[in-house]
OpenMM code with the backbone's topology and positions (N, CA, C; nanometers):
from openmm import Vec3, app, unit

residues = "UNK UNK UNK UNK UNK UNK UNK UNK UNK UNK UNK UNK UNK UNK UNK UNK UNK UNK UNK UNK UNK UNK UNK UNK UNK UNK UNK UNK UNK UNK UNK UNK UNK UNK UNK UNK UNK UNK UNK UNK UNK UNK UNK UNK UNK UNK UNK UNK UNK UNK UNK UNK UNK UNK UNK UNK UNK UNK UNK UNK UNK UNK UNK UNK UNK UNK UNK UNK UNK UNK UNK UNK UNK UNK UNK UNK UNK UNK UNK UNK UNK UNK UNK UNK UNK".split()
positions = [
    Vec3(11.1807, 19.4295, 2.9682),
    Vec3(11.2567, 19.3261, 3.0595),
    Vec3(11.3393, 19.2810, 2.9846),
    Vec3(11.4668, 19.2104, 3.0807),
    Vec3(11.6555, 19.1106, 3.0190),
    Vec3(11.5956, 19.0404, 2.8782),
    Vec3(11.6842, 18.9663, 2.8427),
    Vec3(11.6475, 18.9093, 2.7611),
    Vec3(11.7233, 18.7814, 2.8270),
    Vec3(11.7720, 18.6407, 2.8377),
    Vec3(11.8788, 18.5747, 2.8741),
    Vec3(11.8493, 18.4754, 2.7278),
    Vec3(11.9778, 18.3198, 2.7595),
    Vec3(11.9627, 18.2368, 2.7024),
    Vec3(11.8112, 18.1715, 2.7172),
    Vec3(11.7260, 18.0838, 2.6550),
    Vec3(11.6408, 18.0415, 2.7430),
    Vec3(11.4855, 18.0838, 2.6537),
    Vec3(11.4865, 18.1764, 2.6814),
    Vec3(11.3639, 18.2853, 2.6481),
    Vec3(11.3157, 18.2416, 2.5610),
    Vec3(11.1388, 18.1306, 2.4846),
    Vec3(11.0855, 18.1767, 2.3998),
    Vec3(11.0878, 18.3280, 2.3056),
    Vec3(11.0771, 18.3494, 2.2249),
    Vec3(11.0261, 18.5056, 2.2033),
    Vec3(10.9822, 18.4902, 2.0017),
    Vec3(10.9025, 18.6497, 2.0168),
    Vec3(10.7607, 18.6194, 1.9032),
    Vec3(10.8907, 18.6881, 1.8258),
    Vec3(10.9217, 18.6204, 1.6770),
    Vec3(10.9308, 18.6872, 1.5392),
    Vec3(10.8332, 18.8089, 1.5588),
    Vec3(10.8598, 19.0188, 1.5827),
    Vec3(10.8165, 19.1132, 1.5361),
    Vec3(10.7941, 19.1243, 1.3563),
    Vec3(10.9713, 19.1375, 1.3443),
    Vec3(10.9376, 19.1852, 1.1720),
    Vec3(11.0248, 19.0556, 1.0805),
    Vec3(10.9744, 19.1334, 0.9624),
    Vec3(11.1016, 19.0779, 0.8895),
    Vec3(11.0225, 18.9454, 0.8268),
    Vec3(11.0856, 18.8919, 0.6606),
    Vec3(11.0362, 18.8108, 0.7148),
    Vec3(10.9900, 18.6724, 0.7706),
    Vec3(10.9860, 18.6809, 0.8844),
    Vec3(10.9519, 18.5821, 0.9657),
    Vec3(10.8563, 18.5960, 1.0871),
    Vec3(10.7924, 18.7703, 1.0365),
    Vec3(10.7010, 18.7667, 1.1677),
    Vec3(10.6385, 18.6977, 1.2137),
    Vec3(10.5992, 18.6595, 1.3294),
    Vec3(10.4618, 18.5554, 1.3652),
    Vec3(10.5855, 18.4098, 1.4162),
    Vec3(10.6738, 18.3620, 1.3793),
    Vec3(10.7531, 18.2085, 1.4487),
    Vec3(10.8078, 18.3309, 1.5139),
    Vec3(10.8367, 18.1939, 1.6461),
    Vec3(10.8648, 18.1735, 1.7304),
    Vec3(10.9574, 18.1240, 1.7617),
    Vec3(11.0891, 18.1275, 1.8058),
    Vec3(11.1993, 18.0820, 1.8181),
    Vec3(11.2442, 18.0749, 1.9859),
    Vec3(11.3485, 18.0110, 2.0276),
    Vec3(11.3831, 18.0224, 2.0784),
    Vec3(11.5647, 18.0887, 2.1402),
    Vec3(11.5951, 18.2139, 2.2009),
    Vec3(11.7280, 18.2378, 2.1993),
    Vec3(11.8006, 18.1284, 2.3201),
    Vec3(11.8635, 18.1703, 2.1825),
    Vec3(12.0228, 18.0659, 2.1885),
    Vec3(12.1913, 18.1639, 2.2827),
    Vec3(12.1883, 18.2727, 2.2089),
    Vec3(12.2137, 18.3545, 2.2982),
    Vec3(12.2903, 18.5083, 2.3070),
    Vec3(12.2579, 18.6671, 2.3995),
    Vec3(12.2522, 18.7286, 2.3347),
    Vec3(12.4052, 18.8208, 2.3378),
    Vec3(12.3626, 18.9706, 2.2867),
    Vec3(12.4838, 19.0590, 2.2243),
    Vec3(12.4334, 19.1286, 2.2777),
    Vec3(12.5426, 19.2559, 2.2157),
    Vec3(12.4453, 19.3773, 2.2589),
    Vec3(12.3472, 19.4757, 2.2426),
    Vec3(12.3659, 19.4207, 2.1453),
    Vec3(12.2071, 19.4670, 1.9716),
    Vec3(12.1670, 19.3873, 1.9074),
    Vec3(12.2440, 19.2202, 1.8607),
    Vec3(12.1457, 19.1436, 1.8578),
    Vec3(12.1237, 18.9993, 1.9336),
    Vec3(11.9973, 18.9323, 1.8916),
    Vec3(12.0237, 18.8142, 2.0083),
    Vec3(12.0082, 18.6999, 1.8787),
    Vec3(12.0887, 18.5672, 1.8998),
    Vec3(12.1423, 18.4214, 1.7997),
    Vec3(11.9883, 18.3720, 1.8833),
    Vec3(11.9094, 18.2957, 1.7998),
    Vec3(11.7125, 18.2905, 1.7426),
    Vec3(11.7642, 18.0869, 1.6934),
    Vec3(11.7494, 18.0005, 1.7935),
    Vec3(11.7104, 17.9032, 1.6960),
    Vec3(11.5875, 17.8296, 1.6947),
    Vec3(11.5025, 17.7220, 1.6317),
    Vec3(11.4220, 17.6688, 1.6540),
    Vec3(11.4348, 17.5181, 1.6827),
    Vec3(11.5061, 17.4860, 1.6437),
    Vec3(11.5476, 17.3284, 1.6338),
    Vec3(11.4695, 17.2820, 1.4662),
    Vec3(11.4319, 17.2994, 1.4184),
    Vec3(11.4474, 17.2807, 1.2709),
    Vec3(11.4748, 17.3329, 1.1397),
    Vec3(11.4114, 17.4991, 1.0856),
    Vec3(11.4399, 17.5461, 0.9925),
    Vec3(11.5800, 17.5990, 1.0354),
    Vec3(11.5738, 17.6462, 1.1860),
    Vec3(11.7617, 17.7088, 1.2379),
    Vec3(11.7574, 17.6333, 1.2844),
    Vec3(11.9109, 17.5312, 1.3040),
    Vec3(11.9277, 17.4615, 1.4160),
    Vec3(12.0113, 17.5480, 1.4783),
    Vec3(12.0511, 17.4895, 1.6144),
    Vec3(12.1804, 17.5591, 1.6841),
    Vec3(12.2956, 17.5507, 1.6127),
    Vec3(12.3720, 17.5120, 1.5225),
    Vec3(12.4928, 17.5325, 1.4592),
    Vec3(12.4755, 17.6668, 1.3445),
    Vec3(12.3715, 17.6503, 1.3372),
    Vec3(12.3352, 17.7850, 1.2375),
    Vec3(12.2104, 17.8790, 1.2819),
    Vec3(12.2264, 17.9482, 1.3664),
    Vec3(12.1831, 18.0919, 1.4185),
    Vec3(12.1326, 18.1836, 1.3314),
    Vec3(11.9637, 18.2457, 1.3825),
    Vec3(11.9126, 18.3243, 1.3092),
    Vec3(12.0250, 18.4520, 1.4100),
    Vec3(12.0476, 18.5341, 1.3296),
    Vec3(12.0907, 18.6975, 1.4135),
    Vec3(11.9604, 18.7714, 1.3320),
    Vec3(11.9164, 18.8315, 1.5359),
    Vec3(11.7779, 18.9329, 1.4550),
    Vec3(11.8132, 19.0133, 1.6111),
    Vec3(11.7812, 19.1868, 1.5756),
    Vec3(11.8240, 19.3093, 1.5984),
    Vec3(11.7165, 19.2640, 1.7752),
    Vec3(11.7219, 19.3175, 1.8662),
    Vec3(11.6867, 19.2850, 1.9588),
    Vec3(11.5385, 19.3445, 1.9679),
    Vec3(11.5525, 19.5256, 1.8687),
    Vec3(11.4085, 19.5149, 1.8885),
    Vec3(11.3465, 19.5229, 1.7406),
    Vec3(11.3363, 19.3871, 1.7138),
    Vec3(11.2302, 19.3217, 1.6564),
    Vec3(11.1877, 19.1279, 1.6712),
    Vec3(11.2221, 19.1901, 1.7548),
    Vec3(11.1892, 19.0803, 1.8014),
    Vec3(11.0684, 19.0866, 1.9931),
    Vec3(10.9624, 18.9423, 2.0632),
    Vec3(10.9183, 18.9947, 2.2037),
    Vec3(10.8479, 18.9020, 2.2576),
    Vec3(10.9493, 18.8826, 2.3671),
    Vec3(10.9197, 18.8136, 2.4538),
    Vec3(10.8321, 18.6582, 2.4952),
    Vec3(10.7779, 18.5389, 2.4838),
    Vec3(10.6947, 18.5308, 2.5684),
    Vec3(10.7595, 18.4533, 2.7257),
    Vec3(10.6660, 18.5337, 2.7521),
    Vec3(10.7454, 18.4668, 2.9604),
    Vec3(10.7270, 18.4016, 3.0237),
    Vec3(10.6059, 18.3651, 2.9767),
    Vec3(10.5737, 18.2526, 3.0431),
    Vec3(10.6094, 18.1396, 3.0355),
    Vec3(10.6839, 18.0918, 2.9143),
    Vec3(10.7484, 17.9776, 2.8737),
    Vec3(10.9133, 17.9559, 2.8177),
    Vec3(10.9950, 17.8911, 2.9163),
    Vec3(11.1428, 17.8774, 2.8781),
    Vec3(11.1769, 17.7799, 2.8424),
    Vec3(11.2469, 17.7197, 2.7477),
    Vec3(11.3034, 17.6209, 2.6984),
    Vec3(11.4508, 17.5673, 2.8472),
    Vec3(11.4422, 17.4510, 2.8912),
    Vec3(11.5408, 17.3920, 2.9282),
    Vec3(11.6706, 17.3488, 2.8864),
    Vec3(11.6598, 17.3078, 2.6964),
    Vec3(11.8305, 17.3615, 2.6751),
    Vec3(11.8206, 17.4285, 2.5563),
    Vec3(11.8936, 17.4631, 2.5608),
    Vec3(11.9495, 17.5356, 2.4652),
    Vec3(12.0816, 17.5075, 2.3407),
    Vec3(12.1560, 17.3703, 2.4070),
    Vec3(12.2368, 17.2985, 2.3686),
    Vec3(12.1916, 17.1401, 2.2814),
    Vec3(12.0306, 17.1100, 2.2578),
    Vec3(11.9833, 17.0265, 2.2185),
    Vec3(11.8702, 17.0504, 2.1261),
    Vec3(11.8860, 17.0699, 1.9596),
    Vec3(11.7818, 17.1282, 1.8665),
    Vec3(11.6769, 17.0381, 1.8781),
    Vec3(11.6599, 16.8835, 1.9548),
    Vec3(11.5413, 16.8622, 1.9305),
    Vec3(11.4077, 16.8883, 2.0133),
    Vec3(11.5182, 16.9548, 2.1773),
    Vec3(11.4182, 17.0003, 2.3428),
    Vec3(11.3920, 17.1389, 2.2876),
    Vec3(11.4484, 17.1901, 2.1795),
    Vec3(11.4269, 17.2818, 2.1514),
    Vec3(11.3528, 17.3345, 2.0320),
    Vec3(11.3172, 17.2341, 1.9382),
    Vec3(11.1637, 17.1620, 1.8354),
    Vec3(11.0576, 17.1545, 1.9099),
    Vec3(11.0133, 17.0779, 2.0270),
    Vec3(10.9581, 17.0261, 2.0901),
    Vec3(10.8988, 17.0469, 2.1812),
    Vec3(10.9763, 17.2349, 2.2349),
    Vec3(10.8949, 17.2960, 2.3188),
    Vec3(10.8637, 17.4241, 2.2318),
    Vec3(10.8780, 17.4647, 2.1250),
    Vec3(10.9069, 17.5262, 1.9710),
    Vec3(10.6674, 17.4967, 1.8890),
    Vec3(10.6964, 17.3437, 1.9303),
    Vec3(10.5886, 17.3245, 1.9171),
    Vec3(10.4274, 17.2815, 1.9773),
    Vec3(10.5203, 17.3101, 2.1620),
    Vec3(10.4395, 17.2610, 2.2260),
    Vec3(10.3467, 17.4090, 2.2121),
    Vec3(10.4101, 17.5347, 2.2062),
    Vec3(10.3953, 17.6478, 2.2212),
    Vec3(10.2980, 17.7007, 2.0873),
    Vec3(10.3617, 17.6190, 1.9783),
    Vec3(10.2392, 17.6217, 1.8577),
    Vec3(10.1410, 17.6316, 1.8555),
    Vec3(10.1403, 17.4681, 1.9030),
    Vec3(9.9963, 17.4257, 1.9193),
    Vec3(9.8680, 17.4808, 2.0458),
    Vec3(9.9459, 17.5645, 2.1620),
    Vec3(9.8885, 17.6247, 2.2354),
    Vec3(9.8035, 17.7362, 2.2137),
    Vec3(9.9082, 17.8378, 2.0849),
    Vec3(9.8810, 17.8907, 2.0490),
    Vec3(9.7619, 17.8922, 1.9185),
    Vec3(9.7700, 17.7854, 1.8401),
    Vec3(9.6472, 17.7346, 1.7321),
    Vec3(9.5149, 17.6989, 1.7948),
    Vec3(9.5481, 17.6383, 1.9891),
    Vec3(9.3765, 17.6764, 2.0228),
    Vec3(9.3118, 17.7618, 2.1107),
    Vec3(9.3903, 17.8153, 2.1501),
    Vec3(9.3974, 18.0048, 2.1653),
    Vec3(9.3375, 18.0379, 2.0415),
    Vec3(9.2780, 18.0650, 1.9535),
    Vec3(9.2566, 18.1097, 1.8176),
    Vec3(9.0955, 18.0223, 1.7438),
    Vec3(9.1562, 17.9041, 1.7310),
    Vec3(8.9864, 17.8334, 1.7482),
    Vec3(8.8922, 17.8086, 1.8197),
] * unit.nanometer
topology = app.Topology()
chain = topology.addChain("A")
for resn in residues:
    res = topology.addResidue(resn, chain)
    for name in ("N", "CA", "C"):
        topology.addAtom(name, app.Element.getBySymbol(name[0]), res)
């Protein structure tokens, strides 16, 4: 699957395992991620492409606004919590 800006992903490895992020930009080997809260757009997380898993059913409307990114991630987390309960 081709990764592109605006996609939601879940971290598969590292200290942030199972955290949900939005892809801000894609490089050959790395992607830059933000969640709008701890990782805003101005300070994205650099993550290896092998260490993320795309969430295909959701996309973020804007990758330039922290508030929209935060809202999208929060909605996905709520949906995930409902499935677990």
